C-alpha positions as CSV (number, residue, x, y, z in Angstrom):
1,X,-7.9,13.2,-11.3
2,X,-6.5,10.4,-9.1
3,X,-4.3,11.0,-6.0
4,X,-2.3,8.7,-3.7
5,X,-1.1,9.4,-0.2
6,X,1.9,7.5,1.1
7,X,2.9,7.2,4.8
8,X,6.3,5.5,5.4
9,X,6.5,4.3,9.0
10,X,9.7,2.4,8.3
11,X,13.4,3.3,8.0
12,X,13.4,1.9,4.5
13,X,14.4,4.3,1.6
14,X,11.6,5.7,-0.5
15,X,12.9,3.6,-3.4
16,X,11.9,0.4,-1.6
17,X,8.7,1.8,-0.2
18,X,7.5,3.0,-3.6
19,X,8.4,-0.4,-5.2
20,X,6.2,-2.2,-2.7
21,X,3.3,0.2,-3.3
22,X,3.9,-0.1,-7.0
23,X,3.5,-3.9,-6.7
24,X,0.2,-3.5,-4.9
25,X,-1.1,-1.0,-7.5
26,X,0.0,-3.3,-10.3
27,X,-2.3,-6.0,-8.9
28,X,-5.2,-3.7,-9.4
29,X,-8.3,-2.9,-7.2
30,X,-9.2,-6.4,-6.2
31,X,-11.1,-5.8,-2.9
32,X,-14.8,-5.0,-3.2
33,X,-16.1,-2.7,-0.5
34,X,-19.0,-0.4,0.2
35,X,-16.7,2.4,-1.0
36,X,-16.3,0.6,-4.3
37,X,-13.3,-1.4,-5.6
38,X,-10.0,-0.7,-3.9
39,X,-6.5,-2.1,-3.6
40,X,-5.8,-5.1,-1.4
41,X,-6.3,-4.1,2.2
42,X,-3.0,-5.6,3.5
43,X,-0.1,-7.0,1.5
44,X,2.9,-8.5,3.2
45,X,6.4,-8.7,1.8
46,X,8.9,-11.1,3.4
47,X,12.5,-9.8,3.3
48,X,15.6,-11.6,4.6
49,X,15.4,-10.2,8.2
50,X,12.2,-8.2,8.1
51,X,8.5,-8.2,7.2
52,X,7.0,-5.2,5.5
53,X,3.3,-4.6,5.3
54,X,1.5,-2.2,2.9
55,X,-2.0,-1.2,4.1
56,X,-4.3,0.3,1.5
57,X,-7.4,2.4,2.2
58,X,-9.7,4.3,-0.1
59,X,-10.6,7.9,0.9
60,X,-13.2,10.0,-0.8
61,X,-10.8,11.6,-3.3
62,X,-7.6,9.4,-3.0
63,X,-6.1,6.1,-2.2
64,X,-3.9,6.0,0.9
65,X,-1.0,3.6,1.6
66,X,0.7,3.0,4.9
67,X,3.9,1.1,5.0
68,X,5.2,-0.4,8.2
69,X,7.3,-3.3,9.6
70,X,5.9,-5.9,11.9
C-alpha cells in the first residue's frame, strides 16, 4: 500500500496544490537515493506573479510533498 503526505504552506487552494503534486508524480521517481528511487527533490512552477515550489521526500512508508512559495 502506498501513501502520500501533503503539506500546503501556501494560500493556494487545494485544487492548485494537488495539480502541482500530480505533475511531479506524473514525471515518476526520477531521483536515485540511498532510500531508493524517489520523486524529484524540488520542482518549481512559475506563475504570473508567484513562484511555487514542490519539495518531495521519501519516508519509510510514504512519500511526502511540501508546497510553498518563494
